[in-house]
C-alpha positions in Angstrom: 0.1 -0.4 0.1 2.8 2.3 1.0 4.6 1.8 -2.2 1.5 2.5 -4.0 1.2 5.6 -2.8 4.9 6.6 -2.8 4.9 5.8 -6.7 1.5 7.8 -7.1 3.1 10.9 -5.3 6.3 10.8 -7.4 4.7 10.4 -10.4 2.3 13.5 -9.7 5.6 15.2 -8.7 7.3 14.3 -11.8 4.5 15.2 -13.9 3.9 18.4 -12.5 7.6 19.2 -13.3 7.2 22.3 -16.0 10.6 21.5 -17.7 9.9 24.1 -20.2 9.4 27.0 -17.7 12.5 25.6 -15.9 15.1 24.9 -19.1 13.8 28.6 -20.6 14.6 30.2 -17.4 17.5 28.2 -16.5 19.5 28.2 -19.8 17.8 30.9 -22.0 16.8 33.5 -19.2 13.2 33.4 -20.9 9.7 32.7 -19.5 8.1 31.3 -22.5 5.0 31.6 -21.0 5.1 34.9 -22.1 5.7 34.5 -25.8 4.1 32.1 -28.4 1.2 30.4 -27.2 2.3 30.7 -23.6 2.6 27.1 -23.0 5.6 25.5 -21.4 5.3 22.6 -23.9 7.9 21.2 -26.6 6.0 22.8 -29.4 6.2 26.2 -27.6 9.8 26.0 -26.3 10.7 25.1 -29.7 9.4 28.1 -31.4 10.7 30.5 -28.6 13.9 29.0 -27.4 14.8 27.1 -30.8 15.6 24.0 -31.7 18.1 22.5 -29.1 15.8 24.1 -26.2 12.8 22.5 -27.7 14.7 19.1 -28.2 15.5 19.4 -24.3 11.7 20.1 -23.4 11.2 17.0 -25.6 13.3 15.0 -23.9 12.3 16.0 -20.4 8.5 15.7 -21.0 9.2 11.9 -22.6 11.1 11.1 -19.7 8.4 12.7 -17.2 5.9 9.9 -19.0 8.4 7.1 -19.0 8.4 7.6 -15.3 5.2 7.1 -14.5 4.7 4.0 -16.3 8.0 2.4 -14.7 6.4 3.6 -11.4 3.2 2.1 -12.1 5.2 -1.5 -13.2 6.9 -1.5 -10.1 3.7 -0.6 -7.7 2.2 -3.5 -9.2 5.2 -6.2 -8.1 4.4 -6.3 -5.0 5.4 -8.7 -2.2 1.7 -9.7 -1.7 1.2 -10.5 -5.7 4.5 -12.6 -5.6 3.5 -14.5 -2.3 -0.2 -15.2 -4.0 1.4 -16.7 -7.2 3.8 -18.9 -5.2 1.0 -20.1 -2.8 -1.3 -21.2 -5.4 1.1 -23.5 -7.0 3.1 -26.9 -6.2 6.1 -25.9 -8.3 8.7 -23.7 -7.4 8.6 -19.8 -8.7 12.0 -18.7 -9.7 12.7 -15.1 -9.4 16.5 -14.4 -9.9 15.8 -11.0 -11.2 13.9 -9.6 -8.3 16.1 -7.5 -6.9 18.0 -6.3 -10.0 17.6 -3.1 -12.2 16.4 -3.2 -15.7 19.8 -2.2 -17.3 21.5 -5.3 -15.3 18.7 -7.4 -16.6 19.4 -6.3 -20.4 22.7 -6.4 -19.6 22.6 -10.2 -18.5 20.0 -11.0 -21.4 23.1 -9.3 -23.9 26.0 -11.4 -22.2 23.8 -14.8 -22.6 22.2 -14.0 -26.0 18.7 -13.9 -25.1 18.0 -10.1 -25.6 17.4 -10.0 -29.5 14.7 -12.8 -29.1 13.4 -11.3 -26.1 12.5 -7.9 -28.2 11.0 -9.5 -31.1 7.6 -7.9 -32.1 5.6 -11.4 -31.7 2.6 -11.8 -28.9 4.0 -13.5 -25.8 2.1 -14.4 -22.8 3.4 -11.1 -21.3 1.2 -9.3 -23.9 -1.6 -11.8 -24.3 -2.5 -12.6 -20.6 -1.6 -9.5 -18.6 -4.8 -7.6 -17.3 -5.3 -4.2 -18.3 -5.2 -3.1 -14.5 -3.4 -5.9 -12.4 -4.6 -6.1 -8.9 -1.7 -5.4 -6.8 -2.7 -6.9 -3.4 -4.4 -10.2 -4.3 -5.2 -12.9 -1.7 -4.5 -16.5 -2.1 -8.4 -16.9 -1.4 -9.3 -14.6 -4.6 -6.3 -16.5 -6.6 -7.7 -19.6 -5.9 -11.4 -19.0 -6.8 -10.3 -17.4 -10.3 -8.3 -20.7 -10.6 -11.1 -23.1 -9.8 -12.8 -21.8 -13.2 -10.1 -23.2 -15.3 -10.5 -26.6 -16.7 -6.4 -27.4 -16.1 -7.0 -30.9 -17.7 -8.1 -29.2 -20.8 -5.5 -26.7 -21.0 -2.9 -29.2 -20.4 -4.2 -31.5 -23.0 -4.3 -28.3 -25.5 -1.0 -27.6 -24.7 0.4 -31.0 -25.1 -1.4 -31.5 -28.4 0.1 -28.0 -29.4 4.1 -29.2 -29.1 6.0 -28.7 -32.1 9.4 -30.9 -32.0 12.4 -29.7 -34.1 15.1 -32.0 -34.5 18.5 -30.1 -34.5 21.6 -31.6 -35.7 24.7 -30.4 -34.7 
């Protein structure tokens, strides 16, 4: 709960940061609200401050949006959600990357040769099965109830029937 609130506050603060105003005043000694459309966005910054100033504002504004997305992802990976995932399976759930930064994970993926495959534009389980609004504080009872509606035997048969065997001779 506290992580979610912290992420919400940080995203709000980042989104409220007027990068056009700050860059205009700090680097160009100009309040861009006094010129053009009187807006602090990248388009007005480009008109008033020029290409470099406009580009700096655009980069800052894009970074603010990316920060909000990142914080949303972090908030959905809660201890409660991970505990529920582990509680409703008899198999071990391995989470070797749990405390790592995304840059470190990408570096490892490049080193072991899986990065190029991981960014191919195909639908996978992450894009197909991820809910639009993931539950960040599920309970084991809720997960077990949702799972009880599944015909596990039929799903396993379908998966096994869909196996494709490829022989690779080295």
